[in-house]
C-alpha positions as a Markdown table, in Angstrom:
| # | Residue | x | y | z |
|---|---|---|---|---|
| 1 | Met | 87.9 | 124.2 | 115.7 |
| 2 | Ile | 86.3 | 120.9 | 115.1 |
| 3 | Glu | 89.4 | 118.9 | 115.8 |
| 4 | Gln | 89.4 | 120.4 | 119.3 |
| 5 | Leu | 86.2 | 118.8 | 120.2 |
| 6 | Pro | 86.9 | 115.6 | 122.2 |
| 7 | Ala | 83.7 | 113.7 | 121.2 |
| 8 | Leu | 81.1 | 114.5 | 118.6 |
| 9 | Pro | 77.6 | 113.1 | 118.7 |
| 10 | Met | 77.7 | 112.4 | 115.0 |
| 11 | Pro | 79.1 | 108.9 | 114.3 |
| 12 | Glu | 80.0 | 109.8 | 110.7 |
| 13 | Ile | 82.5 | 112.3 | 112.2 |
| 14 | Ser | 83.4 | 110.9 | 115.6 |
| 15 | Gly | 84.2 | 107.4 | 114.3 |
| 16 | Pro | 86.7 | 108.4 | 111.6 |
| 17 | Arg | 88.3 | 111.1 | 113.8 |
| 18 | Thr | 88.7 | 108.5 | 116.6 |
| 19 | Leu | 90.6 | 106.3 | 114.2 |
| 20 | Asp | 92.7 | 109.3 | 113.0 |
| 21 | Gly | 93.8 | 110.1 | 116.6 |
| 22 | Ala | 94.3 | 106.4 | 117.4 |
| 23 | Ala | 96.6 | 106.0 | 114.4 |
| 24 | Glu | 98.7 | 108.9 | 115.6 |
| 25 | Ile | 98.9 | 107.5 | 119.2 |
| 26 | Leu | 99.8 | 104.0 | 118.0 |
| 27 | Val | 102.6 | 105.3 | 115.7 |
| 28 | Ala | 104.0 | 107.5 | 118.5 |
| 29 | Ala | 103.8 | 104.5 | 120.9 |
| 30 | Gly | 106.0 | 102.5 | 118.7 |
| 31 | Ala | 103.3 | 100.3 | 117.1 |
| 32 | Pro | 103.6 | 101.2 | 113.4 |
| 33 | Ala | 101.9 | 98.0 | 112.1 |
| 34 | Arg | 98.8 | 98.6 | 114.2 |
| 35 | Ala | 98.8 | 102.3 | 113.3 |
| 36 | Ala | 98.9 | 101.3 | 109.6 |
| 37 | Val | 95.9 | 99.0 | 110.0 |
| 38 | Val | 93.9 | 101.7 | 111.8 |
| 39 | Leu | 95.0 | 104.3 | 109.3 |
| 40 | Gly | 93.9 | 102.1 | 106.5 |
| 41 | Thr | 90.3 | 102.0 | 107.9 |
| 42 | Ala | 90.4 | 105.7 | 108.6 |
| 43 | Met | 91.5 | 106.5 | 105.0 |
| 44 | Ala | 88.8 | 104.2 | 103.6 |
| 45 | Thr | 85.9 | 105.5 | 105.8 |
| 46 | Ala | 83.6 | 108.1 | 104.2 |
| 47 | Phe | 83.8 | 111.5 | 105.8 |
| 48 | Pro | 82.2 | 114.8 | 105.0 |
| 49 | Ala | 85.2 | 116.6 | 103.4 |
| 50 | Thr | 83.7 | 120.0 | 103.9 |
| 51 | Val | 84.1 | 119.5 | 107.7 |
| 52 | Leu | 87.8 | 119.0 | 108.0 |
| 53 | Lys | 90.8 | 118.2 | 105.8 |
| 54 | Arg | 92.2 | 114.9 | 107.2 |
| 55 | Glu | 94.8 | 114.1 | 104.5 |
| 56 | Pro | 97.7 | 116.0 | 106.0 |
| 57 | Gly | 97.4 | 114.0 | 109.3 |
| 58 | His | 97.0 | 110.7 | 107.4 |
| 59 | Met | 100.1 | 111.4 | 105.4 |
| 60 | Lys | 102.1 | 112.2 | 108.5 |
| 61 | Val | 101.2 | 108.9 | 110.1 |
| 62 | Arg | 101.7 | 107.0 | 106.8 |
| 63 | Asp | 105.2 | 108.6 | 106.4 |
| 64 | Ala | 106.2 | 107.5 | 109.9 |
| 65 | Val | 105.0 | 104.0 | 109.3 |
| 66 | Val | 106.8 | 103.8 | 105.9 |
| 67 | Arg | 110.0 | 104.9 | 107.7 |
| 68 | Asp | 109.6 | 102.0 | 110.2 |
| 69 | Leu | 108.2 | 99.2 | 108.0 |
| 70 | Gly | 108.9 | 100.1 | 104.4 |
| 71 | Glu | 106.5 | 100.9 | 101.5 |
| 72 | Glu | 105.5 | 97.3 | 100.7 |
| 73 | Thr | 104.6 | 96.3 | 104.2 |
| 74 | Thr | 102.8 | 99.6 | 104.8 |
| 75 | Ala | 100.7 | 99.2 | 101.7 |
| 76 | Gly | 99.7 | 95.7 | 102.8 |
| 77 | Leu | 98.7 | 96.9 | 106.3 |
| 78 | Leu | 96.8 | 99.8 | 104.9 |
| 79 | Ala | 94.8 | 97.4 | 102.6 |
| 80 | Glu | 94.1 | 95.2 | 105.6 |
| 81 | Gly | 92.7 | 98.2 | 107.5 |
| 82 | Ala | 90.7 | 99.3 | 104.5 |
| 83 | Ala | 89.0 | 95.9 | 104.4 |
| 84 | Leu | 87.7 | 96.4 | 108.0 |
| 85 | Asp | 84.4 | 98.1 | 108.7 |
| 86 | Ile | 84.6 | 101.0 | 111.0 |
| 87 | Asp | 83.0 | 99.2 | 114.0 |
| 88 | Glu | 85.5 | 96.3 | 113.7 |
| 89 | Ala | 88.4 | 98.8 | 113.4 |
| 90 | Leu | 87.2 | 100.8 | 116.5 |
| 91 | His | 86.9 | 97.5 | 118.5 |
| 92 | Lys | 90.5 | 96.5 | 117.5 |
| 93 | Thr | 91.8 | 99.9 | 118.2 |
| 94 | Leu | 90.3 | 100.0 | 121.7 |
| 95 | Ser | 91.8 | 96.6 | 122.4 |
| 96 | Trp | 95.2 | 97.7 | 121.2 |
| 97 | Leu | 95.2 | 100.9 | 123.1 |
| 98 | Gln | 94.2 | 99.1 | 126.3 |
| 99 | Glu | 97.1 | 96.7 | 125.9 |
| 100 | Gly | 99.3 | 99.8 | 126.3 |
């Protein structure tokens, strides 16, 4: 049920879920490198695990990125994303999505 809500007022949930969705959109739009950076931040961001299991979605995006870019490149991009704080990642994500 919670994944059906478009915007939650709790930033500890809405921020990571926004990154999850953006990573899926970016990989579907043919931007696997950007998806991997966003996914790296999403995976590294603390999230109340009792609310929602996010790992299956993360692995789906990660697998798609690995198919396009290979394991080594994906690992580097995930690490790049993990080094970003959530606000910086959200800003980059918005910019990338607006570029179309």
